[in-house]
N, C-alpha and C positions, 0 to 999 in steps of 0.2 A: 291237284289243281282242278277246280270246278270247270265243267264244260257247259254250264248253263248258258245258253245263247242270250238270255235276257240280262246278263251281267254287263255293266258298262265296259266298253272296249277302248276308250280313248287312252292314249299313252303319253301325252304331253300336257304340261300345265295349262296351256292355252285352251285345250279342249276337255281337260279332265273334269269329271263330274264333281270332284272334290275341290279343285284349285282354280277352275276357270274364272270364277268371279273375284278371286283374290288377285289374279294376274292379268285380267282382261275385263272387257265389258261385252254384254250381249250385242250391243249396237255394232261394235267394231268386228266382232266375230262374224256377224251377219254380212258385213261388207266384204269380208275375205272368205266367206264360206264357199264350199264347192258349188252349191247351187247358184250363188251370186256370180261366181267366176264364169260358170258355163253360160249363164244368162248374158253376161257381158260379151262372151264370145259370139253368141247369137246376135246381140245388139250390133256388134262390129260387122258381122256378115250382112245383116239386114241393111245397116247404114251404107255399106259398100254397094249393095245392089241398088238401093235408092239413088245413091250418088251417080252410079253409072247410068241409070235410067235417065236422070236429069241431064246428063251430058251426052246422051244418045249412043252410049256404048252397048247397052243391052236393052231389049224391049221393055217398055214401061209395064206391060202386062206381066212380064216375068218377075219384075221387082215387086209388084203388088202381091203376086202369089207367094213369093219368098217371104215377104213381110207377114202375110196372113197365116201361112202354114207352118212357119218355123217356131214352134212352141216348145218350151222346155218340158212341159208336161208330157210330151210325146217322145222324149229321149229315153232310150233304154240304157240306163247308167251302167248296169253290169256289163253289157256288151261294149259300151264305150270304154270302160276301164280295161277290159280284156284286150281290146284292139290297141288302146294306148300303150299297154305293156309291150306289145309287139312293135308298134311304130316308133314309140319313144316320145311322141308328142300327141296332145289330145285333139288337134284341129282336123287332121284327116279323118279320124273316126267320127268327129262331129259332122263334118261335111258329108260323109257317106250317109248319115241318117237324115240330114237336111235335104239332100238330093232326093232321097226316097220319099220324103214328106211332100216335096214340091212337084212331083210328076214331071211333065215335059219341061217345066220351067226350072227344074233342078239343074239342068245343064249350065245355067248361068250363076249358080252358087259359087262363091269364092273366085270369081272371074278376075284373073290377072294378079291375084294376091299370093302371098307366101305365108306359111304357117306363122312366122314371127310377126308379120304385120298384124294378124288378128290377136295373137297373144299379147303383144306389147300394147296395142290399143286397148285391150280389155284391162290390162293392169294400170294403164294411164287413167282409165275411168275409175278404177278402184281407188287409186292413190288420190285422185281429185276428190272423191267423196270422203275418203279417210282424212285428208287434210282439212276438209270442211268441219268434220267432227272434232278433230284435234283443236282447230281454231276456236270452236265454240267452247270446248272445255277450258282452254287457256283464258278465254274472255271471262268465264265464270270464276276461274281461280284468281285472276287479277282483281276482280271486284272484291273477293274475300280478302285478299292481301291488302288492298287499299283501305278497306274498313278496319282491318287489324292495325295497320300502320297509323292510321288517324287516331284510333282509340288510345294507342300506347305511344303517341308522339313524345310525351314527356315522362314516360315511365323509366326511371333510371335503373341501370343494371351494370354489371361489370363487363367491359369489353375485354376480350381475351385474345392474345397472340401466343402462338406456340403452346396453347392450352394453359397459359399462365395469365392471371389478371394483369391487364395492361393499363387502360384508362377507362373512365366511365363512358358509357354510351347510353342510348335509350333503346328499349325493346322495339319501339316504332322505327327507329333508325335501322335496326337489323332487318325488320320486315320490309322496309322500303328498299333495301338492297335486293331482297328476294323479288319484290314487285318489279323493279327495274329490269331484272333478267327476263322476266316473262313479258314485259312490254317489248323488249327487243325480239323475243321469240315470235310474238304476234306480228311484228313487222317483217321478220324473216319469212314467215309463211306467206304473207301477201306478195313478197318479192319472188319467192320460189314458184308459186302456183303457175304463172304463165310459162315457166321454163319446163315444167314437168307435165302439165295437162295439155299435151299435144298429141295429135293423131300420128300413127305410124302406118303408112301405106306406101310401099316403094317397090314391091316385087322381089323376085328371087335374089338378085345381087344389089338391090337398092336403087336401080337406075330407072324404074318405071318403064322399062323397054316393052313390056307386054301390052301397054296401052298406047303405044305410039305417041302422037302429039296430044293425046287427051289426058296424059298422066297427071299433070299439075291441076288440071281442071277437076278431075275426079277426086284427087287428094283433097282439094279445098272443099269440094261439095261433101265429101265424107266427113271432114272435120266439122262442117256446119251441121250436119245431121246429128252429130254426137256432142255438139257444143264444146269442141276442143279447138286448140290452136293449131296452126300449120307450122311445121318446123322448117328451118332454112334448108336443111339437108336430111338425108336418111339417117336415122339413129340406131340402126340395127346393132352396130358395134360402138356407138358413142353413148355410154351409159352414165354420163355425168349427172343427168337429171334425176334418175332414180337414186344414184349414189348420194346426191345432195339431199334428197328427201330423207333418206335414212340417217344421214349424218346430222340433219336438223333434229330428227327425233333423238339422236344421241345427245345433242345439246340440251334439248328439253328435259330428258330424263337425267342428264348430268346435273342440271339445276335442281331438279327434284331430289336427287341424291344428296346434294349439298344441304338442302333444307332438312331432309330426313336425318342426316348426320347431326346437324345442330340440335334438332328436336330430341333425338335419342340421348345425346350427351346431357342436354339440359333437363331431361326427364329422369336421369339417373338419380339414385337415392341421395347421393352426396350434394347434387345441385338442386334438384327438386323445384325447378323454376317454372316448368311448363309440363302439361300432361295432355295426351290425346283425349278426345271426348270419352266420357264414361258410357260404356254399354255393358250391361251385366254379362259377365262371362268372357268378355273380349280381353285377350291378352292374359288369360288365366294360365297358371301352371298346374300340371297334373299332380305335383307333389308339394308345391309351396303356395298355400292359399293367399299369402300376402301379395303375390306378384301382380303387377299391372304392366305387362310388356307393351312397348310401342309398336304394335303390329303393323299399322299402316306405314309407318316410317321404314320398318324393316322391308316391307314389300316394295316400297319406292326405291330403296337402295339396291335391292336385288335386281329390279327392272333396269336400273341405270347401268348396272354391270353387264347385263345380258345384251341390251341394245347397243352398248359400246362395242361389244364383240361383233355384232351384226354390221355395225358401221364400218369396221375394218374389213369385214368380208365383202361389203359392197364396193369399197375402194379397190380391193384385190380383184373383184369381178370386172372392173373397168378395163383391165389388161386383156384385151381380146384380139384374136388373130384375124387379120385381113378383113374381108367384108361380111363374114358370118362366123361366129365363134364356135369353138369346139369344147364347150364345157362351162366356162365362167358364167354364162347366161343362166344356167340351171341353179347356181348358187343364189341368185336373186329370188327364186321361187321359195326358198327357205327364209331368207332374211327379211324380205319386204312384209309379208303377212305377220310374222312373229313380232317384228319391230313395232308395227302399228298397234297390234293388240296389246303388247306389253306397255307401250306408251299410254294408250288409252286407260289401261288398268291403273297405271301409276298416277295419272292425273285424277282418276276417280278416288284413289286413296288419299291424294293430297287435298282434294276438295273436302273430303270427310274430316281428315285430321285437322286442317287449318280452319275449316268452317266452324268447328266447335272447340278449338284449342282452349285449354284451361291455362290461364296465365296467373301465376302466384306472385303478385307484385310485392307482397311482404317478404317473401323468400328472396326475391331479387335484391331488395333493399338490405336484407340480412347478409347475403353473400357479398354485396358491395362493401359491407363494413367489416368483413373478416380480416382484412389486412390492417385494420385499426388506423386507417388513413393513409397508409403507404401508397395506395393506388393513385393518390393525387400528389405524390412527391414532386412531379413536374410542375403542377400548378403552383405549389408553394415556391419552388425555385424561381419560376417566372414572375411570381408576385413580388419576391424579394429583390430580384435582379436590378430593377431601377434604382434601388436604394443603396445596395452594396456591391453591385457588379455581378455579372452572370456567373463567373467562375467561383467567386467567393460564396455566392448564393448556393451554387452546386455543392461546395464543400460543406457548408453549414447544414444543408438538408441531408447530405450523405451521413454526416455524423449523427443527426437526429434519427435517421432511419436505422442506423446501427444500434443506437440506444434502445429503440423499440424492439428490435430483433433479439437483443441480448438481455434486456432488463424487463421487457414487457411494457404495458401502458400503451398510450396512443401517440400518434405523431403530434397531435396538438399539444399533449402534455410534454413531450420531449422538446418541442420547439419553445414552449413557454418557459422551459428551464434554462434556455440559452440567452445570455445577455446580448449577444449579437442580434438576436431576433427581437427581444422585448424592447431594445433600444428604439426600434422603428415601428413595432406593431403591438397593439394591445390584445388582450385575450379574445375579445369579440372578433377582431380581424383575423386572428390565427384560426379561430373556429370556422370562420367563413371560408378561409383559404383551404382548410382541410376537409371541408364538406364535399364529398364526391358529386352531389347533386348540383354544385355550383361550377363544375368543370366538365360540362357536356359539349363544349365547343359549339359547332354549328349543327350538331346532330338533329335537333328539332327542326331547324330550318331546312336541312336536307330532306327531311320527311315531307315538308311542305312543297319543296321543289319537285320531288319524285311524284307526289300526288298530282301536281299540276301538269307535269309532262305526261303522266299516264292518262289523265283525263283528255288531253289533246289527242292521244292515239286512239282513244275510244270514241271520240267525237265523229 
């Protein structure tokens, strides 16, 4: 094994030099990077000092020094890591260095706070910024889906249930269903944000005892400094906000996984109805030159599975003991960054795949016709029912379907050979009843309704 120190050392897909842009984005990695996290710790400490100065808890001059001198560029990261390994948490090691930076004013660093106050507030800031990024990605994806749904509002294709052709739909209808999911996700983010973007400052057992009657005042001022909300109570062991955030990401990636699965099946050789955008070499096989694998969809599906596991981990981490937990909290350190990075990566792949999706309308029409009209057996039955009764119509069409399956030909031909049918319908009417494009139900109108509702959400 090479000991070359210049070789890449990352060991997970979210940081891997090979896979990081397949499973994540640079923007989201930056939000959850070590540097950004430590900066958020410093931001929380500085905001606390300023808030306490505003409330007369510490001298204003001390807060000014703390704000001026506490610079991430002055942090000895190696020493901070070594001390963190000993302490178990990074805040005391950080405070030691900030105290040294601030001279006499250093005595007021971290005044009345506990480690979890600073760490939770820092993560709340990260999650707030990360939700803004996810929100923007979803907005872009919704615009792509809206355009695709509108373009293919009337493009007929086979609707499938249990992987069998069921009734005709339109491709725009399918995309409108995708769009509506992400409209709801956009709304969920807006509803979630005020529940999770809140400050945590409550002291050792969460009672703000160390600040006497100034506790609420300082807490509010600190929240204002950081542009965060004020919680009703301490949330040291009330982790529903972060759990909700990651479970929302599981919903987002779950929807992406559903879209990915549809695309992958529709892109299979036997279906050949859609393809991901062509980029030379993308999806190529090392042994089969003809291959064009749906890489973005595969990555979306993988992300959905991974984030779903983290969502379960976050719910498990909600079960915490008494006023400060003995372990579940640490699980969040794994789940939150990875979930946001994976979701960001999956949304990036979705925007690429759907933004340039190649739709083969002719192939959709061909596949719609492979049952030789049987896909609209219901339409024929309902068209005949007013003339001969629903049950008799069912039996007549059933016999015609059996004839097609056993002897070949089309449903129209089989129906035209039955006196019970020709007694009421001429061949032109039979052809119209057995044309799948004439039995789309309200699929096109559902596209219109979805687009109108989506536009209202965007307004």
